N, CA, C and O atoms as a DFTB+ gen file, in Angstrom:
320 C
 N C O
     1  1       0.844      -1.183       0.000
     2  2       0.000       0.000       0.000
     3  2       0.882       1.235       0.000
     4  3       1.889       1.278       0.707
     5  1       0.520       2.222      -0.771
     6  2       1.288       3.460      -0.896
     7  2       1.046       4.358       0.304
     8  3      -0.075       4.470       0.802
     9  1       2.113       4.994       0.757
    10  2       2.020       5.900       1.894
    11  2       1.341       7.202       1.484
    12  3       1.607       7.733       0.406
    13  1       0.464       7.713       2.345
    14  2      -0.199       8.981       2.080
    15  2       0.612      10.143       2.650
    16  3       0.276      11.303       2.415
    17  1       1.668       9.846       3.392
    18  2       2.475      10.875       4.023
    19  2       3.763      11.092       3.254
    20  3       4.389      10.146       2.776
    21  1       4.147      12.359       3.143
    22  2       5.379      12.727       2.464
    23  2       6.330      13.341       3.475
    24  3       5.902      13.891       4.490
    25  1       7.631      13.244       3.192
    26  2       8.615      13.860       4.069
    27  2       9.690      14.543       3.229
    28  3      10.017      14.110       2.123
    29  1      10.222      15.615       3.785
    30  2      11.328      16.333       3.162
    31  2      12.586      15.965       3.933
    32  3      12.638      16.084       5.157
    33  1      13.593      15.519       3.201
    34  2      14.847      15.085       3.814
    35  2      15.985      15.944       3.249
    36  3      16.050      16.182       2.044
    37  1      16.874      16.402       4.127
    38  2      18.092      17.053       3.661
    39  2      19.186      15.999       3.613
    40  3      19.490      15.358       4.619
    41  1      19.768      15.829       2.451
    42  2      20.820      14.841       2.256
    43  2      22.175      15.401       2.704
    44  3      22.335      16.617       2.812
    45  1      23.139      14.533       2.962
    46  2      24.466      14.992       3.396
    47  2      25.128      15.975       2.419
    48  3      25.935      16.807       2.835
    49  1      24.793      15.884       1.124
    50  2      25.397      16.793       0.142
    51  2      24.684      18.142       0.055
    52  3      25.057      18.993      -0.753
    53  1      23.655      18.338       0.892
    54  2      22.925      19.602       0.902
    55  2      21.705      19.632       0.013
    56  3      20.964      20.615       0.030
    57  1      21.470      18.590      -0.764
    58  2      20.257      18.495      -1.575
    59  2      19.070      18.193      -0.664
    60  3      19.230      17.663       0.436
    61  1      17.890      18.538      -1.140
    62  2      16.652      18.211      -0.431
    63  2      15.827      17.300      -1.317
    64  3      15.765      17.497      -2.530
    65  1      15.193      16.301      -0.716
    66  2      14.325      15.411      -1.477
    67  2      12.961      15.324      -0.807
    68  3      12.837      15.394       0.416
    69  1      11.949      15.171      -1.641
    70  2      10.599      14.888      -1.187
    71  2      10.361      13.429      -1.496
    72  3      10.530      12.992      -2.634
    73  1       9.968      12.673      -0.485
    74  2       9.743      11.247      -0.690
    75  2       8.562      10.783       0.131
    76  3       8.134      11.443       1.078
    77  1       8.049       9.636      -0.256
    78  2       6.977       9.020       0.517
    79  2       7.572       8.514       1.819
    80  3       8.635       7.894       1.828
    81  1       6.875       8.785       2.921
    82  2       7.346       8.343       4.227
    83  2       7.285       6.823       4.311
    84  3       6.373       6.197       3.771
    85  1       8.241       6.252       4.978
    86  2       8.283       4.804       5.231
    87  2       8.347       3.957       3.966
    88  3       7.949       2.793       3.986
    89  1       8.840       4.519       2.871
    90  2       8.989       3.737       1.646
    91  2      10.370       3.965       1.061
    92  3      10.960       5.033       1.217
    93  1      10.862       2.966       0.401
    94  2      12.135       3.089      -0.288
    95  2      11.861       3.365      -1.750
    96  3      10.752       3.141      -2.235
    97  1      12.849       3.840      -2.438
    98  2      12.696       4.088      -3.860
    99  2      13.138       5.483      -4.218
   100  3      13.655       6.234      -3.390
   101  1      12.921       5.807      -5.471
   102  2      13.350       7.093      -6.004
   103  2      12.542       8.236      -5.387
   104  3      11.326       8.120      -5.230
   105  1      13.217       9.349      -5.032
   106  2      12.484      10.515      -4.500
   107  2      11.512      11.058      -5.543
   108  3      11.730      10.909      -6.746
   109  1      10.455      11.679      -5.078
   110  2       9.487      12.298      -5.974
   111  2      10.056      13.591      -6.567
   112  3       9.820      13.907      -7.734
   113  1      10.808      14.332      -5.747
   114  2      11.392      15.606      -6.157
   115  2      12.753      15.743      -5.495
   116  3      12.937      15.339      -4.347
   117  1      13.711      16.318      -6.226
   118  2      15.016      16.642      -5.663
   119  2      15.307      18.113      -5.943
   120  3      15.144      18.581      -7.070
   121  1      15.737      18.837      -4.917
   122  2      16.126      20.236      -5.067
   123  2      17.615      20.336      -4.787
   124  3      18.097      19.910      -3.737
   125  1      18.332      20.906      -5.747
   126  2      19.765      21.108      -5.615
   127  2      20.055      22.596      -5.767
   128  3      19.754      23.189      -6.803
   129  1      20.636      23.196      -4.738
   130  2      21.032      24.592      -4.808
   131  2      22.480      24.675      -5.286
   132  3      23.324      23.872      -4.888
   133  1      22.752      25.646      -6.136
   134  2      24.127      25.868      -6.579
   135  2      24.973      26.355      -5.396
   136  3      24.443      26.740      -4.354
   137  1      26.270      26.330      -5.578
   138  2      27.182      26.801      -4.534
   139  2      26.881      28.261      -4.179
   140  3      26.844      28.630      -3.005
   141  1      26.666      29.083      -5.211
   142  2      26.352      30.496      -4.971
   143  2      25.052      30.658      -4.187
   144  3      24.969      31.482      -3.276
   145  1      24.042      29.871      -4.544
   146  2      22.755      29.948      -3.845
   147  2      22.913      29.515      -2.392
   148  3      22.341      30.134      -1.495
   149  1      23.684      28.458      -2.155
   150  2      23.917      27.999      -0.778
   151  2      24.611      29.071       0.046
   152  3      24.258      29.290       1.205
   153  1      25.592      29.737      -0.540
   154  2      26.303      30.801       0.173
   155  2      25.380      31.973       0.470
   156  3      25.461      32.567       1.545
   157  1      24.508      32.311      -0.466
   158  2      23.575      33.416      -0.278
   159  2      22.517      33.084       0.774
   160  3      22.232      33.894       1.656
   161  1      21.942      31.893       0.672
   162  2      20.834      31.511       1.557
   163  2      21.287      31.145       2.967
   164  3      20.557      31.363       3.933
   165  1      22.476      30.596       3.083
   166  2      23.011      30.094       4.352
   167  2      22.004      29.128       4.971
   168  3      21.569      28.186       4.310
   169  1      21.631      29.348       6.226
   170  2      20.726      28.411       6.904
   171  2      19.279      28.541       6.426
   172  3      18.428      27.737       6.806
   173  1      18.997      29.544       5.598
   174  2      17.638      29.734       5.095
   175  2      17.315      28.814       3.920
   176  3      16.199      28.834       3.400
   177  1      18.291      28.007       3.502
   178  2      18.045      27.084       2.400
   179  2      16.915      26.109       2.724
   180  3      16.176      25.697       1.829
   181  1      16.779      25.739       3.985
   182  2      15.701      24.829       4.401
   183  2      14.341      25.493       4.173
   184  3      13.414      24.870       3.656
   185  1      14.240      26.755       4.562
   186  2      12.983      27.490       4.396
   187  2      12.610      27.610       2.924
   188  3      11.448      27.432       2.558
   189  1      13.586      27.910       2.085
   190  2      13.327      28.053       0.650
   191  2      12.940      26.706       0.040
   192  3      12.017      26.642      -0.771
   193  1      13.625      25.643       0.415
   194  2      13.291      24.310      -0.109
   195  2      11.866      23.921       0.288
   196  3      11.117      23.400      -0.539
   197  1      11.485      24.169       1.541
   198  2      10.119      23.858       1.992
   199  2       9.093      24.667       1.207
   200  3       8.047      24.144       0.822
   201  1       9.395      25.947       0.969
   202  2       8.462      26.797       0.228
   203  2       8.314      26.313      -1.213
   204  3       7.211      26.303      -1.759
   205  1       9.421      25.914      -1.824
   206  2       9.374      25.415      -3.196
   207  2       8.540      24.144      -3.280
   208  3       7.714      23.995      -4.180
   209  1       8.755      23.239      -2.352
   210  2       8.008      21.980      -2.355
   211  2       6.537      22.237      -2.036
   212  3       5.654      21.635      -2.646
   213  1       6.274      23.128      -1.085
   214  2       4.893      23.467      -0.745
   215  2       4.143      24.048      -1.929
   216  3       2.988      23.698      -2.169
   217  1       4.801      24.940      -2.676
   218  2       4.176      25.534      -3.861
   219  2       3.902      24.467      -4.918
   220  3       2.872      24.500      -5.591
   221  1       4.820      23.533      -5.057
   222  2       4.622      22.443      -6.016
   223  2       3.439      21.571      -5.651
   224  3       2.634      21.213      -6.510
   225  1       3.334      21.228      -4.373
   226  2       2.222      20.390      -3.910
   227  2       0.894      21.118      -4.095
   228  3      -0.099      20.512      -4.496
   229  1       0.876      22.420      -3.801
   230  2      -0.339      23.209      -3.988
   231  2      -0.752      23.233      -5.459
   232  3      -1.934      23.105      -5.776
   233  1       0.196      23.394      -6.332
   234  2      -0.079      23.430      -7.767
   235  2      -0.611      22.087      -8.252
   236  3      -1.527      22.042      -9.073
   237  1      -0.046      21.001      -7.752
   238  2      -0.547      19.671      -8.109
   239  2      -2.004      19.524      -7.675
   240  3      -2.807      18.930      -8.393
   241  1      -2.344      20.055      -6.515
   242  2      -3.731      20.007      -6.051
   243  2      -4.668      20.746      -6.985
   244  3      -5.755      20.257      -7.293
   245  1      -4.254      21.922      -7.438
   246  2      -5.073      22.706      -8.373
   247  2      -5.246      21.947      -9.686
   248  3      -6.353      21.863     -10.219
   249  1      -4.160      21.399     -10.199
   250  2      -4.221      20.649     -11.463
   251  2      -5.123      19.425     -11.311
   252  3      -5.921      19.129     -12.200
   253  1      -5.001      18.718     -10.196
   254  2      -5.836      17.531      -9.967
   255  2      -7.311      17.903      -9.934
   256  3      -8.149      17.189     -10.486
   257  1      -7.627      19.018      -9.289
   258  2      -9.017      19.467      -9.217
   259  2      -9.537      19.810     -10.609
   260  3     -10.659      19.449     -10.964
   261  1      -8.718      20.509     -11.396
   262  2      -9.126      20.869     -12.753
   263  2      -9.352      19.622     -13.605
   264  3     -10.304      19.565     -14.384
   265  1      -8.492      18.637     -13.461
   266  2      -8.638      17.403     -14.229
   267  2      -9.910      16.665     -13.824
   268  3     -10.625      16.143     -14.679
   269  1     -10.192      16.620     -12.529
   270  2     -11.393      15.937     -12.050
   271  2     -12.644      16.644     -12.566
   272  3     -13.600      15.988     -12.982
   273  1     -12.644      17.973     -12.541
   274  2     -13.798      18.730     -13.040
   275  2     -13.979      18.519     -14.542
   276  3     -15.104      18.419     -15.030
   277  1     -12.882      18.452     -15.258
   278  2     -12.935      18.223     -16.708
   279  2     -13.528      16.849     -17.017
   280  3     -14.319      16.702     -17.947
   281  1     -13.137      15.844     -16.227
   282  2     -13.674      14.500     -16.426
   283  2     -15.167      14.462     -16.141
   284  3     -15.916      13.771     -16.831
   285  1     -15.609      15.213     -15.113
   286  2     -17.042      15.276     -14.813
   287  2     -17.788      15.947     -15.955
   288  3     -18.866      15.494     -16.342
   289  1     -17.227      17.024     -16.501
   290  2     -17.873      17.705     -17.630
   291  2     -18.014      16.763     -18.811
   292  3     -19.050      16.748     -19.476
   293  1     -16.972      15.973     -19.079
   294  2     -17.019      15.019     -20.190
   295  2     -18.063      13.942     -19.941
   296  3     -18.744      13.503     -20.867
   297  1     -18.186      13.518     -18.686
   298  2     -19.098      12.431     -18.340
   299  2     -20.569      12.858     -18.505
   300  3     -21.412      12.047     -18.887
   301  1     -20.865      14.117     -18.220
   302  2     -22.249      14.586     -18.238
   303  2     -22.544      15.483     -19.433
   304  3     -23.436      16.329     -19.366
   305  1     -21.815      15.310     -20.506
   306  2     -22.035      16.119     -21.706
   307  2     -23.334      15.682     -22.373
   308  3     -23.591      14.489     -22.535
   309  1     -24.146      16.656     -22.755
   310  2     -25.382      16.380     -23.470
   311  2     -25.121      16.321     -24.944
   312  3     -24.543      17.248     -25.511
   313  1     -25.530      15.258     -25.572
   314  2     -25.332      15.095     -27.007
   315  2     -26.701      15.121     -27.676
   316  3     -27.597      14.361     -27.307
   317  1     -26.854      16.003     -28.662
   318  2     -28.149      16.137     -29.361
   319  2     -28.090      15.448     -30.683
   320  3     -29.074      15.445     -31.422
């Protein structure tokens, strides 16, 4: 069964990954900051990574809703 919970992990190399909790396998998303970005952000890189992932998840929700509404429109189309 697929996990409904997601987690953000900071890897030893400074990358951040979004993955399903309690599951192994390829991450859903990986964020890699350049050296310059890491120097600029310092400890705020965690905040920026969380915001980026949060915005992505929110956008996926909007897209999913639009797709579901589109499927309903197709299902109840009146044909004359």
